[in-house]
C-alpha positions in Angstrom: -5.2 15.0 -6.2 -4.2 16.4 -2.8 -1.0 14.7 -1.7 -2.2 12.3 1.0 -0.3 10.1 3.3 -1.3 6.6 4.4 -0.3 4.8 7.6 -0.4 1.1 8.4 -2.9 0.4 11.1 -0.5 -1.6 13.2 -3.3 -2.4 15.7 -5.0 -4.4 13.0 -2.2 -5.6 10.7 1.5 -6.3 10.5 3.6 -6.2 7.3 6.6 -8.4 6.5 8.4 -8.0 3.3 9.9 -11.1 1.8 12.1 -11.5 -1.2 9.8 -10.4 -4.1 6.5 -10.5 -2.2 5.1 -9.7 1.2 2.8 -10.9 3.8 0.2 -9.1 6.0 -0.8 -10.6 9.3 -4.4 -9.6 10.2 -4.1 -9.6 14.0 -7.9 -9.8 14.9 -8.5 -12.6 12.2 -5.3 -14.5 13.1 -4.8 -14.7 9.3 -1.9 -14.4 7.0 -2.5 -12.7 3.6 0.1 -13.2 0.8 0.7 -10.1 -1.3 1.6 -10.0 -4.9 4.6 -7.9 -6.0 2.4 -4.8 -6.7 0.6 -4.9 -3.4 3.9 -5.6 -1.6 5.4 -2.5 -3.3 2.5 -0.3 -2.3 2.4 -1.5 1.3 6.2 -1.2 1.6 6.0 2.5 0.3 3.3 3.2 2.9 5.4 1.6 5.6 8.4 3.8 4.5 6.1 6.9 5.0 5.9 8.0 1.3 3.2 10.3 0.3 0.7 9.6 -2.4 2.6 11.5 -5.2 5.9 9.8 -4.2 4.2 6.4 -4.3 2.9 7.1 -7.8 6.3 8.2 -9.0 7.9 5.0 -7.5 5.3 2.7 -9.1 5.6 4.4 -12.5 9.3 3.9 -12.4 9.1 0.4 -11.1 6.4 -0.9 -13.4 6.9 1.4 -16.4 3.2 2.4 -16.4 1.5 5.6 -17.4 0.5 8.0 -14.7 -3.3 7.8 -15.3 -3.4 4.0 -15.2 -1.0 3.9 -12.2 -3.2 6.3 -10.2 -6.4 4.4 -11.1 -4.9 1.1 -9.9 -3.3 2.6 -6.9 -6.6 4.0 -5.8 -8.1 0.6 -6.1 -5.5 -0.9 -3.9 -5.7 1.9 -1.4 -9.5 1.8 -1.2 -9.3 -2.0 -0.6 -6.7 -1.6 2.2 -8.8 1.3 3.8 -12.0 -0.8 3.6 -10.3 -3.6 5.4 -9.0 -1.0 8.0 -5.4 -2.1 7.3 -4.3 1.5 6.5 -5.5 4.9 7.5 -5.5 8.0 5.4 -4.1 11.3 6.5 -3.4 14.8 5.0 0.4 15.2 4.3 
C-alpha cells in the first residue's frame, strides 16, 4: 500500500488523550466520543504526524498482532474516521 498520511480535521473534531483512553469532541455535534485504547493509539499516532506504515509498525509492536490483521483493522478504523470527516487522507 502507498504510504499515506492522515491529518485530524481540527475544524470538525478535537482530540484529548487521557491516561489509557482518549476523547474526541465533535465540534458541530457538540458531542464527546470516548475512544477505546486501540482507537486512542491510532488517533494519537495520526495527531503525531505518523504515516500509515509507521502507524502499522507501532500498532504491531504495541498489540503484538500480525501485519495482515493489523492492516485490516487499521483500515476499518481509518475508513470510519474518514467517513465521519474526523480525519483527512493525504499522500505522504
